N, C-alpha and C positions, 0 to 999 in steps of 0.2 A: 140498520136493516140491509139485507141482501136479497135481491130479486134476480132470478135467472130463468130462462126458458130452455128446456131440454127437449130433445126428440123422444118420442115414445119408442119403446122396445117391444116388438119391431117397429121401425119408423113407418108412419102412415101419412101420406100427403094430406095437408090441411089440418092436422092435429098435432098437439105438442103438450108438454107439461110445464106449468108455471110453478116455480118453487119460491116460497117466501120464507126467509129466516129472520125473525125479529130478535134483536138484542135483548137479552134478559127474559125472553119468553121460551119456555121449554115445551109447552103443551101444543098439540096439533090444532090448527084453526079449523073449525067446522065449515065456515064460510069466509069469503073474502070480498070486500067492497073496495074498489080502486078506480082510478082514472089514469089515462095515458096522455102525456103532453110531449110534443116534439120540439125541435129547436126554434121553430117559428111561433111558439106559444099557442099552438092549435091543439085541440083535444080530439081524440078518436071518438067517433060517433057509432051508433048501432048499425048504420048503413055502410060502414067501412070508410067513410069520408072523415076529413079533419075540419074542425070548426073552432072558432074562438070561445064558444060556450062550453064549459066543462060538462062532461057526462060521466056518471058513476056506474060502473058495471058491478054486478054481484054474482059470485060463483059459489055454489054449494058443493059438498062432497069432498072436503079436505082429507088428505091421507099423508102419512109420514113419507118424506122424501129428502135425502141429503141433509139430515139433521134439521129439517124445517118442515113446512107444510106444502104439500103438492096439490095442484088443481089441474084438471084436464081443460084445455082450451081448443077451440075449433077455428074454422076459416075466418069467422067474423073478426077475430083478434089477430090471428097469425098472418093472414094474407097481407093486410096493410102494413104490418110490421116488417115483413120480408121485402116489401116493395121499397122501403126506405133504408138507405145505408147510414143515415145520421142517427145520433143518439136519441133515445126516448126516455123521458123521466116517468116513473110510476109513483103515484101517490096512493097510499093505503090508509083507509079510514078504519081505525080499530073500534071495538065495541065500546070502549071507554070514551069515545069521541075524539081521541088523539089522532092526529094525522102525521104519518111518516112518509118520506119520499127518498128515492135513490135512483141511480141510473139502471135501467133495465138491461141486463146482459143476455146475449143470445148466442147460442152455438150454431151459427148460420150454416156452416158446412154440413151439418147433419139434418137441417130442417128443410122441408119442401112445402110449397104452397099447394092448394087444392088444384091449381091449373095443371100440375104435373100429371095427376091422375087422369084428367080429361083428355089431354093430348094423346096418351097411350091408347085410349078407346077409339079415337078417330082413326089412327093409323091401322088398327086391326080391322075396322069395318071397311075401309077403302080397299084393302087387299082382298077381302072376300068378294066384293062386288065386281072386281075386275076379272075374276077367273071364269065365270060362266059365259061371258059375252062372246069370245071367239069360237065357242064350240060348234054352233050351227053352221058357220060360214064354210069350213072345209068339207062338210057333208054334202052341200048343194053343188060344189064345183066338179067333183069327179063324174057326175052323171052327164054333164054337158061335154066335157073334154073328150071322152072316148068316141062320142058319136061322130065328130068332125073328121078325125084322122082316119076312121074306118072307111070313108067314102073317097076322099081326095087322093091319098098317097098310092092306093093300089093300082089304078090305071097307069100312073106315071112310071112306076117301078116295072110294070109288066111290059110297056110299049118300048121304052128307049134303051135301057141298059143292055139287054141281050145283044143288040146289034153292034155297040161300040166297045164294050168292055173286053171282048175276046181279041180283036185284032190290035188294039192299042198296047196291050201288055208286051208282046214281042218287039214291037216297033220302039217303044220307049226304052226297053232293056238294051236293044241294039245301039240306040243313040247314046245311052249312058256309057256303054263299053267303049264306043269310039271316042267320046269326049275324054274318058279317063286315059286312053292310050295317048291322045294328042297332048293332054295336060302333062302326062309323065314325060313325054319326049321333050316338050318345051322346058320343063323343070330341069331335065338332064343337061340340055344344051345351055340354057341360061345360067344354070349353076356353075358350069365349067367356065363360062365367059366371065362371070363376075368374081370368081375365086381369086384371080390374079390381083386386081386392084384393091384388095382388102386393106393394105397399109394406108391408103388415102383417108378413109374415115378415121383411122387412128390419129393421123396428123391433124385432121380437123378438130378432133376432140382435144388434142394437145394445144391447138391454137386458140381454143375457146374456153380457157379456164376462167375468163373474166365474168361469165354470166353469174350474176348474184342470186340466181334462182334458188340454188341449194342453201344460200346463206339466209334467204328470207324466212324459211320456216324455222330457222334457229332463233330468230328474234321476232316472233309474231306478237300480236297483242294479247297473248295468253295470260300475262299477269293481270290484265284488266278484269278477266273473268273471275279468278278467285277473289279479287278485291270486292267485286259486286256480291259474290257469294258470302264473303265475310260480313258484308254490310247488312244482309238480310236478318241474321239472328239478332243484330243489335236493335232492330225495330221492336222485338218482343223482349228485350233485356229489361231487367229490373233496375232502372237507373232514373236519376232525377230528370234527365232529358226527356224520357218517355212518359213522365207522370201525367202530362196533359194530352198526350196523343192516343191514349187507350182508355177504355171504360174502366171503372173502378174494379169490377169483378175480374176482368182480364189481367189488369196490372197486378192485383193481389195474387192471382193464380200463378203468374210468371215468377213473382218473387218467392212464393212458396216452393215452386219447383226448382229454382236455382239455389236454394239453401245458402243464402249469404251468411257471413259470420255476424256476430251480434253488433259489432261496431258499424259495419256497413249497413245493416238493417236499421239501426237507430238513425243513421244519416238520412235514409229514405223516409223514415217516419217523420223526422223533423221537417223535411222538405214538404211532405204531405200536409202537415199542420200549417205551415206557412202558406201553402197554396189553398188552404181551406178544404182539402180533400179528407174530410173527417172520417168517412167510411173506410178509406184506405188505411189511415193511421190506426184506427181502432181494430180493424180486422188483422192487420199485421201484428199489432201488439198481442191480441188475444190468441192468435194461432200459434205464435212462437212461445208465448208464456205458458199456454196449456200443454205445449210439447216438451216442457221441461227446461227451457232456457231461463235460468234464474236472473241473468243480467237484464233481459227484456222484461221479465215479470217484475223486478224491482223498479225499473223505469216506469212501467205501467202503473204500479202502485203509487209512485211519486206524483203522477198526474192528478191523483185524487186525494193524496195525503195533505191535510190542512197545513202541516209544517212546511212542506216543500212545494205546495201548489203554486203554479204560475198561470194566471187566467189567459185563456186563448179562445179562439172561435170554437175549437173542438172540445175543449175542457174548460167550460166557463166557471164552474163552481166546484169547490172541494166536496168530497163525499167520503167520510171516515169509514163507512161500512164497506164500500167498494174497495177502498185502499186496503182494509183489513183482509178482504177476500184474496187479493193478489199477494199480500204478505204470507197468508196461509198457503197459497199455491207454491211460493218459494220454499217454504219449510217442508212441503211434501217431497220436493226433490233434494233439497239441501237442509236437513234438519238442524244443522249447527250454524246456520246463517245468523250472525249477530245482529245485523241491521234489522232483519225481519222480526226477530225475537223482540228487540228493544222497542220497535215502533208498535208492535201488537200490544205490548205491556202499557206503553204510553197512551195508546188509543183505548185501553180498557177492554181489550178483546181476550 
C-alpha cells in the first residue's frame, strides 16, 4: 500500500489530497476508513490532539488520483500532521475487514496549514485601521498657528529694525574692507619672511623617517574582519556541526539552497539519523529524491526495503510499499536502473 498527501491545485491553506494506492486493487475506493499513529504510538483524535486510544476516521467521495484513490482532507487532519516532523503511520481498514498500514508520505514544501490564511487577514485589517487616525489632527492645528504670529511679530518688526539696519550696513562694510587690507598686508610680509627658511622643514622631515605611523596602516587588524565575515556564513552552513544549533526547518532549507553533492548529503542524513533528527533525514531524502537524484532515491528506498533495512529510531520497520514507491521514482529518472528494476520484481510490484 502507498499513502501520500499532495497539495490541491491550486494550493489552499488547510486543505490537501490524500492518495491511497492498494496493491492488487485497481478500482477507485468510494470511502476510506483509517487511523493515524505517530512514533510515540499515539493516535490522532477528532480534536487534533494525539491519544493512546485509536480513533478511526471515515472519508467519502473518492476519486481517481495518481493511479490510486484520492480524498479531500481539511485542517482537522492536515494541521496536526504539518506540526510534526516525525513519521506517521496510516492504517487503512478495507471493506473486507483486512487492515493495511504504511508510512504516510507528505510533500511538505507544497502544503500549508490553515494558520497561513488567518495571518494574512490580520495584516490587511491592521493596515486599514491605521490610515484614518492621523487625518483630523493636521486640520485642527493650522487654525491656532496663524492667530499667534499675526499679533506678536508685527510690532517688533515695525519698531526696531528701521533705526539700526540702515547705519550698520556701511559701518560693517567699512570694517570688513579695513580687515581685508590689514590681512593682505600681513600675509605679504609674513610670506616673504618665512620663504627663506623653507629648507628647515625639509630637514626635519628627513630626520624623522622613524615614525612608524605610515607603517601602522599597512599592518592593521584588517585580516581579523574578513575572518569574522567568513565565520558568519558557516553558522547557516549545511554541516554536521550545525545540526543541533538550528531548527529542523531552517537546517533543511539551508541544505536545499546549498545543493550539496549526493555523497555529502548522505553524510548529513546519516548524522541526522544518529542524532535522532528524523524530520531532517526524511525531508532531505524526499526533497532530493523527488528532484531526480537517483542515488538519494535508492538510498531512501533501502531504508524501507526488507532486504536491506537496518532498524533505527527514524526507520524502525521495513515497508515494502514505500520502498517500491521510491524504486519507481528512480525509474522515472533513470529507466534502465538495474537495481530498481530487480527489487521491484522481487517485491512483486
